[in-house]
C-alpha positions in Angstrom: 0.1 -0.1 -0.1 1.0 3.5 -0.7 0.3 6.3 1.7 -0.2 9.9 0.8 -0.7 13.0 3.0 -3.5 15.2 1.8 -2.9 18.9 1.4 -4.8 21.1 3.9 -4.6 24.8 3.2 -3.1 26.8 5.9 -1.9 23.6 7.8 0.3 21.3 6.0 2.9 23.7 4.5 6.5 22.8 4.6 7.1 23.5 8.3 4.4 21.0 9.3 5.7 18.5 6.6 9.3 18.6 7.7 8.4 18.1 11.4 5.9 15.2 10.6 8.5 13.6 8.4 11.2 13.8 11.2 9.0 12.1 13.7 6.7 9.9 11.5 8.6 8.9 8.5 7.1 6.6 5.9 4.6 8.7 3.7 5.0 7.8 0.2 4.0 11.2 -0.9 2.9 14.7 0.6 0.9 17.1 -1.5 1.4 20.7 -1.1 -1.7 23.0 -0.3 -2.9 24.1 -3.8 -1.2 26.9 -5.8 -3.3 29.1 -7.6 -1.4 30.7 -10.5 -2.4 34.1 -11.9 -1.8 35.7 -15.3 1.1 37.8 -14.1 2.8 35.5 -11.4 2.6 31.8 -11.2 3.3 31.9 -7.5 3.1 34.2 -4.6 6.2 34.3 -2.3 4.6 32.3 0.3 3.7 29.4 -2.4 7.2 29.6 -3.6 8.6 29.2 -0.2 6.3 26.2 0.3 7.6 24.2 -2.8 11.4 25.2 -2.9 13.4 22.1 -3.0 15.5 23.3 0.0 12.4 23.4 2.2 11.3 19.9 1.2 14.2 17.4 1.5 14.3 13.7 2.2 10.4 13.1 1.2 8.4 13.2 -2.0 6.3 16.4 -2.5 3.7 16.8 -5.3 2.8 20.4 -5.9 -1.0 20.7 -6.3 -2.5 23.3 -8.8 -5.9 25.0 -8.7 -6.9 26.7 -11.8 -9.2 26.4 -14.7 -7.1 28.2 -17.3 -4.6 25.8 -19.1 -2.3 28.7 -20.0 -1.8 29.4 -16.2 -1.4 25.8 -15.5 1.2 25.2 -18.2 3.2 28.3 -17.1 3.3 27.1 -13.6 4.4 23.7 -14.8 7.4 25.1 -16.5 8.3 27.1 -13.3 7.9 23.9 -11.2 10.0 21.9 -13.7 12.9 24.3 -13.3 12.8 23.4 -9.5 13.1 19.8 -10.4 9.5 18.7 -10.1 8.4 15.7 -12.3 4.8 15.5 -11.3 1.9 17.9 -10.3 -1.6 17.3 -9.1 -4.7 19.1 -10.5 -7.1 20.1 -7.7 -10.8 19.3 -8.8 -12.1 18.5 -5.3 -11.9 21.6 -3.2 -15.5 22.4 -2.1 -14.9 25.9 -0.8 -17.7 28.2 -1.8 -15.3 30.8 -2.9 -13.2 28.5 -5.1 -16.3 26.9 -6.6 -17.8 30.3 -7.5 -14.8 30.9 -9.6 -15.4 27.6 -11.5 -12.3 26.1 -9.8 -11.7 22.9 -7.8 -15.0 20.9 -7.5 -16.7 23.8 -9.2 -15.0 23.0 -12.5 -17.0 19.6 -12.4 -20.1 21.4 -13.2 -18.6 22.2 -16.7 -17.6 18.8 -18.2 -17.0 20.1 -21.8 -14.9 22.8 -20.7 -13.0 20.6 -18.2 -12.4 18.2 -21.2 -10.8 21.0 -23.3 -8.8 22.1 -20.4 -7.3 18.6 -19.9 -6.7 18.1 -23.6 -4.4 21.3 -23.6 -2.6 20.7 -20.5 -1.7 17.1 -21.4 -0.6 18.3 -24.8 1.4 21.1 -23.3 3.7 19.5 -20.7 5.7 16.4 -20.3 5.3 16.5 -16.4 3.3 13.8 -15.1 -0.3 14.9 -14.0 -2.5 13.3 -11.3 -6.0 14.5 -10.4 -7.7 14.7 -7.3 -11.4 14.8 -7.9 -14.8 14.7 -6.1 -17.5 12.6 -7.9 -19.6 15.7 -9.1 -20.8 19.2 -8.3 -24.5 18.3 -7.2 -25.3 14.8 -8.2 -23.2 11.5 -7.9 -24.6 10.6 -11.3 -22.3 13.1 -12.9 -19.4 10.9 -12.0 -19.9 8.5 -14.8 -19.4 11.2 -17.5 -16.3 12.7 -15.5 -14.8 9.3 -15.4 -15.3 8.9 -19.2 -13.3 12.1 -19.7 -10.6 11.2 -17.3 -10.0 8.1 -19.1 -9.2 10.0 -22.3 -6.0 11.2 -20.8 -2.7 9.4 -19.5 -3.2 10.3 -15.6 -0.5 9.3 -13.4 -3.3 8.4 -10.9 -6.8 9.4 -10.1 -7.3 10.4 -6.4 -11.1 10.1 -5.7 -12.8 11.8 -2.8 -16.2 10.2 -3.3 -18.5 13.0 -2.2 -20.0 15.6 -4.4 -19.1 19.4 -3.8 -22.3 20.2 -2.0 -21.6 17.5 0.7 -18.6 19.4 1.7 -17.5 16.8 4.3 -21.0 15.8 5.5 -22.8 12.5 4.7 -20.9 9.3 4.1 -18.5 8.7 1.2 -20.2 7.1 -1.9 -18.4 3.9 -1.9 -20.6 2.5 -4.9 -19.3 5.2 -7.1 -15.8 4.4 -6.0 -16.2 0.9 -6.7 -17.4 1.8 -10.2 -14.3 3.8 -10.8 -12.0 0.9 -9.6 -13.5 -1.2 -12.3 -13.6 1.6 -15.0 -10.7 3.8 -14.5 -7.9 3.7 -17.0 -5.5 5.2 -14.4 -4.4 3.9 -11.0 -7.1 4.8 -8.4 -6.3 6.2 -5.0 -9.0 6.5 -2.4 -9.4 9.6 -0.1 -12.2 10.1 2.5 -12.9 9.4 6.2 -10.0 6.9 6.9 -9.7 8.5 10.3 -8.4 5.5 12.2 -6.6 2.2 11.9 -9.9 0.4 12.4 -11.6 2.3 9.7 -8.7 1.6 7.3 -9.0 -2.0 8.0 -12.7 -2.0 7.3 -12.1 -0.4 4.0 -9.3 -2.8 2.9 -11.6 -5.7 3.7 -14.2 -4.2 1.2 -11.5 -3.1 -1.3 -8.5 -5.4 -1.1 -7.5 -4.5 -4.6 -6.7 -0.8 -3.7 -3.1 0.1 -3.6 -3.0 3.6 -2.8 -4.9 5.8 -0.1 -4.7 9.5 0.8 -5.2 10.4 4.4 -5.9 13.9 5.7 -7.9 14.8 8.6 -7.1 11.5 10.3 -3.5 12.3 10.0 -3.9 15.6 11.5 -5.6 14.1 14.5 -3.1 11.3 14.8 0.2 12.0 13.2 1.3 8.4 13.9 -1.8 7.0 11.9 0.3 5.3 9.1 2.5 3.8 11.7 -0.3 2.4 13.5 -1.8 1.0 10.3 1.5 -0.6 9.5 1.6 -2.2 13.0 4.9 -0.4 14.0 3.7 1.9 16.8 0.7 3.7 18.4 0.9 7.3 19.3 1.6 7.9 23.0 1.6 10.9 25.0 5.4 11.4 25.0 5.8 11.2 21.3 2.7 13.4 20.8 4.2 16.1 22.9 7.5 15.9 21.4 6.0 16.2 17.9 3.8 19.1 19.1 6.8 20.9 21.0 9.0 20.6 17.8 6.4 21.9 15.5 5.7 24.8 17.9 9.5 25.7 18.0 9.7 25.6 14.1 6.9 28.1 13.9 8.6 30.2 16.4 11.7 30.3 14.3 9.8 31.2 11.2 7.2 33.7 12.5 7.4 36.9 14.6 5.3 37.2 17.7 3.2 34.8 19.8 0.1 35.7 18.1 1.2 34.3 14.8 2.5 31.0 16.2 -0.4 30.5 18.4 -2.7 30.9 15.3 -0.9 28.2 13.5 -1.0 25.8 16.5 -4.7 26.4 17.4 -5.7 25.6 13.9 -4.3 22.1 14.5 -6.3 21.6 17.7 -9.6 21.3 15.9 -8.2 17.9 14.9 -5.8 17.1 17.6 -8.4 17.7 20.4 -10.0 14.5 19.2 -7.1 12.6 21.0 -8.4 13.6 24.4 -11.4 13.4 26.4 -14.6 15.7 26.6 -12.9 18.2 29.0 -14.1 21.4 27.3 -12.6 23.5 30.2 -9.1 22.2 29.2 -9.5 23.0 25.5 -10.8 26.4 26.3 -7.7 27.3 28.0 -5.8 26.4 24.9 -8.2 28.4 22.7 -8.0 31.6 25.0 -4.2 31.5 25.4 -2.6 34.7 24.4 1.0 34.0 25.2 3.3 31.0 24.3 3.9 30.1 28.1 0.3 30.3 28.7 -0.5 28.2 25.8 2.3 25.6 26.6 1.0 25.2 30.1 -2.8 24.6 28.9 -1.4 21.8 26.5 0.5 20.1 29.4 -2.9 20.3 31.4 -4.9 18.8 28.7 -2.2 16.0 28.1 -3.1 14.5 31.5 -6.4 13.5 30.0 -4.5 11.3 27.5 -6.8 8.2 26.7 -5.3 5.4 24.7 -7.4 4.1 22.0 -10.7 5.1 23.6 -11.5 7.3 20.5 -10.4 4.7 17.8 -13.9 4.8 16.2 -15.0 8.3 17.0 -15.8 10.5 13.9 -13.9 13.6 13.6 -15.5 16.8 14.3 
């Protein structure tokens, strides 16, 4: 099995990836938060920093691209190729309302004819490998059959499927029937993405789909950064390893950012996911959320850590 770390905008940048890889090696690929190329500049300074090879050593990074303009896509591919990249990923899955309103991400799925022309142009215009991360439609799962016919016309490196429609966002259950259809009909290798939050849920998925050889994990890894190690039977996350990972990440943000406020913003984003590792003590979590200075924040984290419960939340759905 190949294991991929899904991109999460604002969270899984190079600092997070480097610390995660240091403590929990074994991911086959990390995917960058999407780059949205413009007509004048292909990357912002922040996006460029995130994909610079010197900031992404010792693991495989696949830059993800969000656009509906083939010219912008191809210009960015040329720039990425100069930095040594051999593969890119096209984002056709982002459900954000602001993205969808611009006919990008999952919003592009509503226009299959335009999408077909776009794919024809980008595959003709670059020799980089191109994979696609897609949802199964904009509003209706029945859209996926037509979309899959379009995807099958092109030499995709792989097709990463999150089997929800855009309007689901992250609600409802993944549509495993449509995913099964894709396994049978896709010309490209298929990777599954969606709700594999725990080792138990992963095992259940593998029993139903033993032929799947690639999975992309996102929210589950943010909750439990050792999830792949647990799946492989290598180790289970304990309090000491979690705190070491947490503290190292916090230190790296301190080095890269000025002021407690910016560091705390980055760390507090993660607690939406990491909080699932702990009990239902809302008082302890509130202290983390309300902390305004790093010493106060670190103390709140230590206080919460005494509530560590091993494996009691293995089947719990993420917030």
